VEXKETOR-990565 format. One record per residue (C-alpha): residue number from 0; x, y, z; residue in three letters. Coordinates in nm, 2 decimals. Example, Ala and Ser with C-alpha at 12.3 -4.5 7.8 and 13.67 -1.06 7.14 Angstrom:
2
> 0:1.23:-0.45:0.78:ala
> 1:1.37:-0.11:0.71:ser
END
This chain:
207
> 0:-0.28:0.67:-1.89:met
> 1:-0.58:0.78:-2.11:val
> 2:-0.67:0.42:-2.16:val
> 3:-0.69:0.35:-1.79:phe
> 4:-0.90:0.66:-1.73:leu
> 5:-1.14:0.55:-2.00:val
> 6:-1.16:0.20:-1.83:val
> 7:-1.21:0.37:-1.49:ala
> 8:-1.49:0.58:-1.63:ser
> 9:-1.66:0.27:-1.77:ile
> 10:-1.64:0.08:-1.44:phe
> 11:-1.75:0.39:-1.25:ser
> 12:-2.06:0.43:-1.46:ile
> 13:-2.13:0.06:-1.43:gly
> 14:-2.10:0.09:-1.05:asp
> 15:-2.34:0.39:-1.04:trp
> 16:-2.60:0.18:-1.24:trp
> 17:-2.54:-0.12:-1.01:ala
> 18:-2.60:0.09:-0.70:val
> 19:-2.91:0.24:-0.85:gln
> 20:-3.05:-0.09:-0.97:ala
> 21:-2.94:-0.27:-0.65:ala
> 22:-2.74:-0.52:-0.85:lys
> 23:-2.49:-0.63:-0.58:lys
> 24:-2.30:-0.88:-0.79:ser
> 25:-2.24:-0.62:-1.05:phe
> 26:-2.13:-0.37:-0.79:glu
> 27:-1.88:-0.62:-0.64:tyr
> 28:-1.71:-0.62:-0.98:val
> 29:-1.73:-0.26:-1.09:cys
> 30:-1.65:-0.08:-0.77:lys
> 31:-1.31:-0.23:-0.70:pro
> 32:-1.22:-0.24:-1.07:leu
> 33:-1.29:0.14:-1.10:ala
> 34:-1.04:0.21:-0.82:thr
> 35:-0.79:-0.03:-0.97:val
> 36:-0.82:0.16:-1.30:ser
> 37:-0.76:0.49:-1.13:phe
> 38:-0.46:0.34:-0.95:leu
> 39:-0.33:0.21:-1.28:ala
> 40:-0.37:0.56:-1.43:ala
> 41:-0.17:0.71:-1.14:ala
> 42:0.11:0.46:-1.19:ile
> 43:0.11:0.53:-1.56:ala
> 44:0.19:0.90:-1.51:ile
> 45:0.54:0.97:-1.64:ser
> 46:0.68:1.10:-1.31:asn
> 47:0.51:0.85:-1.09:ala
> 48:0.84:0.75:-0.94:glu
> 49:0.87:1.08:-0.75:ser
> 50:0.80:1.08:-0.37:leu
> 51:0.46:1.26:-0.39:pro
> 52:0.33:1.02:-0.65:his
> 53:0.45:0.72:-0.45:thr
> 54:0.24:0.84:-0.16:trp
> 55:-0.05:0.89:-0.39:arg
> 56:-0.02:0.54:-0.52:ile
> 57:-0.01:0.40:-0.16:val
> 58:-0.32:0.61:-0.09:ala
> 59:-0.51:0.46:-0.38:leu
> 60:-0.42:0.11:-0.26:val
> 61:-0.58:0.19:0.08:phe
> 62:-0.88:0.33:-0.10:cys
> 63:-0.91:-0.01:-0.28:leu
> 64:-0.89:-0.19:0.06:leu
> 65:-1.15:0.04:0.20:gly
> 66:-1.38:-0.03:-0.10:asp
> 67:-1.35:-0.40:-0.03:val
> 68:-1.43:-0.37:0.34:phe
> 69:-1.74:-0.15:0.28:leu
> 70:-1.87:-0.39:0.02:met
> 71:-1.86:-0.69:0.24:leu
> 72:-2.20:-0.84:0.34:pro
> 73:-2.11:-0.81:0.71:arg
> 74:-2.07:-0.47:0.87:asp
> 75:-1.70:-0.38:0.83:ala
> 76:-1.76:0.00:0.86:phe
> 77:-1.47:0.06:1.11:val
> 78:-1.20:-0.14:0.91:pro
> 79:-1.32:0.05:0.60:gly
> 80:-1.30:0.38:0.78:leu
> 81:-0.95:0.30:0.91:ala
> 82:-0.84:0.21:0.55:ser
> 83:-0.97:0.54:0.42:phe
> 84:-0.81:0.72:0.71:ala
> 85:-0.47:0.59:0.61:ile
> 86:-0.55:0.68:0.25:ala
> 87:-0.62:1.04:0.35:gln
> 88:-0.30:1.06:0.55:ile
> 89:-0.10:0.94:0.24:cys
> 90:-0.29:1.19:0.02:phe
> 91:-0.20:1.47:0.26:ala
> 92:0.17:1.37:0.27:val
> 93:0.17:1.37:-0.11:ser
> 94:0.00:1.71:-0.13:leu
> 95:0.22:1.87:0.13:leu
> 96:0.53:1.76:-0.08:ala
> 97:0.41:2.00:-0.35:gln
> 98:0.46:2.37:-0.36:asp
> 99:0.29:2.47:-0.04:val
> 100:0.24:2.84:0.03:thr
> 101:0.14:3.00:0.36:ser
> 102:-0.13:3.20:0.19:thr
> 103:-0.30:2.90:0.05:arg
> 104:-0.26:2.71:0.38:leu
> 105:-0.44:2.99:0.56:val
> 106:-0.72:2.99:0.30:val
> 107:-0.75:2.61:0.35:gly
> 108:-0.78:2.65:0.72:leu
> 109:-1.04:2.92:0.69:val
> 110:-1.25:2.72:0.45:ile
> 111:-1.21:2.36:0.58:val
> 112:-1.20:2.40:0.96:val
> 113:-1.55:2.57:1.01:pro
> 114:-1.70:2.33:0.76:thr
> 115:-1.56:2.03:0.93:ser
> 116:-1.67:2.15:1.28:leu
> 117:-2.02:2.21:1.15:phe
> 118:-2.04:1.86:1.00:leu
> 119:-1.88:1.69:1.30:ala
> 120:-2.13:1.85:1.53:arg
> 121:-2.42:1.73:1.31:arg
> 122:-2.29:1.37:1.27:phe
> 123:-2.17:1.32:1.63:val
> 124:-2.51:1.43:1.76:lys
> 125:-2.69:1.18:1.53:ser
> 126:-2.45:0.90:1.61:ile
> 127:-2.49:0.96:1.98:ser
> 128:-2.87:0.95:1.97:thr
> 129:-2.88:0.65:1.73:ser
> 130:-2.73:0.41:1.99:gly
> 131:-2.39:0.38:1.83:his
> 132:-2.18:0.59:2.06:lys
> 133:-1.88:0.35:2.00:glu
> 134:-1.86:0.50:1.65:leu
> 135:-1.82:0.86:1.77:val
> 136:-1.44:0.84:1.83:ala
> 137:-1.36:0.67:1.50:pro
> 138:-1.58:0.91:1.30:val
> 139:-1.43:1.22:1.47:val
> 140:-1.07:1.09:1.41:val
> 141:-1.16:1.03:1.04:tyr
> 142:-1.31:1.37:1.00:met
> 143:-0.99:1.53:1.14:met
> 144:-0.78:1.33:0.90:val
> 145:-0.99:1.41:0.59:ile
> 146:-1.00:1.78:0.69:ala
> 147:-0.62:1.77:0.71:ala
> 148:-0.61:1.62:0.36:met
> 149:-0.84:1.89:0.22:ala
> 150:-0.64:2.16:0.38:ile
> 151:-0.32:2.01:0.23:ser
> 152:-0.49:2.00:-0.11:ala
> 153:-0.57:2.37:-0.09:ile
> 154:-0.22:2.45:0.04:ala
> 155:-0.02:2.25:-0.22:gly
> 156:-0.24:2.08:-0.48:gly
> 157:-0.34:2.17:-0.83:thr
> 158:-0.70:2.29:-0.91:ala
> 159:-0.79:1.93:-1.01:ile
> 160:-0.64:1.80:-0.69:gly
> 161:-0.84:2.05:-0.48:ile
> 162:-1.16:1.95:-0.66:ala
> 163:-1.08:1.58:-0.59:gly
> 164:-1.03:1.66:-0.22:ala
> 165:-1.36:1.85:-0.21:ala
> 166:-1.55:1.57:-0.37:phe
> 167:-1.39:1.32:-0.12:phe
> 168:-1.52:1.53:0.17:met
> 169:-1.86:1.55:0.00:leu
> 170:-1.88:1.18:-0.07:ser
> 171:-1.79:1.10:0.30:asp
> 172:-2.04:1.35:0.42:ser
> 173:-2.31:1.18:0.22:leu
> 174:-2.21:0.85:0.37:ile
> 175:-2.24:0.99:0.72:ala
> 176:-2.57:1.16:0.64:glu
> 177:-2.71:0.84:0.49:his
> 178:-2.59:0.61:0.76:arg
> 179:-2.65:0.83:1.07:phe
> 180:-2.88:1.12:1.00:val
> 181:-3.15:1.04:0.73:lys
> 182:-3.16:0.80:0.44:glu
> 183:-3.26:0.95:0.10:arg
> 184:-3.31:0.75:-0.21:ser
> 185:-3.05:0.94:-0.42:trp
> 186:-2.77:0.93:-0.16:gln
> 187:-2.62:0.59:-0.25:pro
> 188:-2.56:0.69:-0.61:val
> 189:-2.45:1.04:-0.51:gly
> 190:-2.19:0.88:-0.28:ile
> 191:-2.04:0.68:-0.56:met
> 192:-2.05:0.96:-0.82:val
> 193:-1.87:1.20:-0.59:thr
> 194:-1.63:0.93:-0.47:tyr
> 195:-1.52:0.84:-0.83:his
> 196:-1.48:1.21:-0.91:leu
> 197:-1.26:1.24:-0.60:ala
> 198:-1.04:0.95:-0.71:leu
> 199:-1.02:1.10:-1.06:ala
> 200:-0.92:1.44:-0.92:gly
> 201:-0.66:1.31:-0.67:leu
> 202:-0.52:1.06:-0.92:ser
> 203:-0.45:1.34:-1.17:leu
> 204:-0.43:1.65:-0.96:gly
> 205:-0.09:1.60:-0.81:leu
> 206:0.11:1.62:-1.13:val
END
């Protein structure tokens, strides 16, 4: 497992450099291979045959599929969004199969729901005014799904898993901010750094 994590780290850093330097060909190699390496690390965990870990592995497969869609030269934002939505559902199922407590569930609801409503209002407003109203429904559905995943992480995940879920929400928020609200030069790298931290956390945080 450690070897796969080292390889994942190498490809992740390579992807960050490729995004910063606008080296698309290098990004096409490093981005999916980083996810594959995190997937391999998850599979290598000793109790990966348990039901929660099976769902986690399926989730990482859909993350890989989403990576591919979002890297394509043509705009495949909606298929990519759908792939990641399925991944979030699988992560949530895996997390809910852990030791969920009612107290932690309430804490998750109190933290995640207001945050998600604030972000949804911000992004939906920007999407509607940017002439892409057809994306409002897919984005809202996705935000509901990832919010459910984050709540599930707080309710039943380990500290590392909770951190992974938080980084996933941050990464996706940066994507929406960059795509629909305002582009900033640091955002593309920030998206990938937080995304890879999310994969690391969710790959390791369900043990």
